[in-house]
C-alpha positions as CSV (number, residue, x, y, z in Angstrom):
1,M,4.4,-20.4,7.3
2,S,2.4,-17.7,5.4
3,N,2.9,-14.0,5.8
4,L,-0.5,-13.8,7.4
5,S,0.4,-16.4,10.0
6,I,3.6,-14.6,10.8
7,L,1.7,-11.3,11.2
8,K,-0.9,-13.0,13.4
9,S,1.9,-13.9,15.8
10,I,2.9,-10.2,16.3
11,V,-0.5,-8.5,16.5
12,E,-3.5,-9.0,18.8
13,S,-6.2,-10.0,16.3
14,D,-6.8,-11.5,12.8
15,Q,-8.2,-8.2,11.7
16,E,-5.0,-6.4,12.7
17,A,-2.9,-9.0,10.9
18,A,-5.0,-8.6,7.7
19,D,-4.8,-4.8,7.9
20,L,-1.0,-5.0,8.3
21,E,-0.6,-7.4,5.5
22,F,-2.8,-5.2,3.2
23,R,-0.8,-2.1,4.1
24,A,2.6,-3.8,3.7
25,T,1.6,-5.2,0.3
26,M,0.3,-1.8,-0.9
27,L,3.5,-0.2,0.3
28,I,5.7,-2.7,-1.5
29,C,3.7,-2.2,-4.7
30,I,3.8,1.6,-4.6
31,N,7.6,1.5,-4.0
32,Q,7.9,-0.9,-7.0
33,M,5.9,1.6,-9.1
34,I,8.2,4.4,-8.0
35,K,11.3,2.4,-8.7
36,E,10.1,1.2,-12.2
37,A,9.1,4.7,-13.2
38,G,12.6,6.0,-12.1
39,L,11.0,8.8,-10.1
40,T,13.1,10.9,-7.7
41,P,11.9,11.6,-4.2
42,K,11.2,15.2,-5.3
43,Q,9.0,13.9,-8.2
44,V,7.2,11.6,-5.8
45,A,6.5,14.4,-3.4
46,K,5.0,16.5,-6.2
47,I,2.8,13.6,-7.5
48,L,1.5,12.7,-4.0
49,E,1.3,16.3,-2.9
50,V,3.2,15.5,0.3
51,P,6.3,16.9,2.0
52,A,9.7,15.3,1.7
53,P,9.6,13.6,5.1
54,R,6.4,11.6,4.1
55,V,8.2,10.5,0.9
56,S,11.2,9.3,3.0
57,E,8.9,7.3,5.2
58,L,7.2,5.8,2.2
59,L,10.5,4.9,0.5
60,A,11.8,3.5,3.8
61,G,8.9,1.1,4.0
62,K,7.6,2.5,7.3
63,V,4.3,0.6,7.2
64,S,3.4,1.6,10.8
65,L,3.1,5.2,9.6
66,M,0.9,4.5,6.6
67,S,-2.8,4.0,6.9
68,A,-4.7,1.9,4.3
69,N,-6.6,5.1,3.4
70,K,-3.4,7.0,2.8
71,L,-1.9,4.2,0.6
72,I,-5.1,4.0,-1.5
73,K,-4.9,7.7,-2.1
74,Y,-1.3,7.4,-3.1
75,L,-2.3,4.6,-5.5
76,G,-4.9,6.9,-7.0
77,A,-2.3,9.7,-7.4
78,F,-0.3,7.2,-9.6
79,G,-3.3,6.6,-11.7
80,F,-4.6,3.3,-10.2
81,K,-7.6,2.1,-8.2
82,I,-8.7,-1.0,-6.5
83,D,-11.7,-2.8,-8.0
84,M,-13.4,-5.2,-5.6
85,S,-16.1,-7.7,-6.2
86,F,-18.0,-10.4,-4.4
87,K,-19.4,-13.3,-6.3
88,D,-20.2,-16.9,-5.5
89,G,-19.0,-16.4,-1.9
90,K,-15.6,-15.1,-3.0
91,L,-14.1,-11.6,-2.5
92,S,-11.7,-10.5,-5.1
93,A,-9.6,-7.4,-5.7
94,E,-7.7,-6.1,-8.6
95,V,-5.6,-3.0,-9.1
96,V,-6.4,-1.3,-12.4
97,S,-5.5,1.9,-14.2
98,V,-8.1,4.7,-13.9
């Protein structure tokens, strides 16, 4: 069973499942970037320009408190962006350095 199938079973629509999967994946990636960079919560707070409680929520993986917009802004604060394209009936997305 795929992650999306599991998510569909706990939310009311396919759109909500896709949104939750996107946010969860972004949250995991951002946490991996923080871990690999060896950043302290204080350093993360400074980079993201957020208070310590927001960093705690991020590091704890509280996806329900994170909007897609907020996570994309966090990604940008770490020097990345999402490049999206649509070609030949296929949507693709890639995270790249800015």
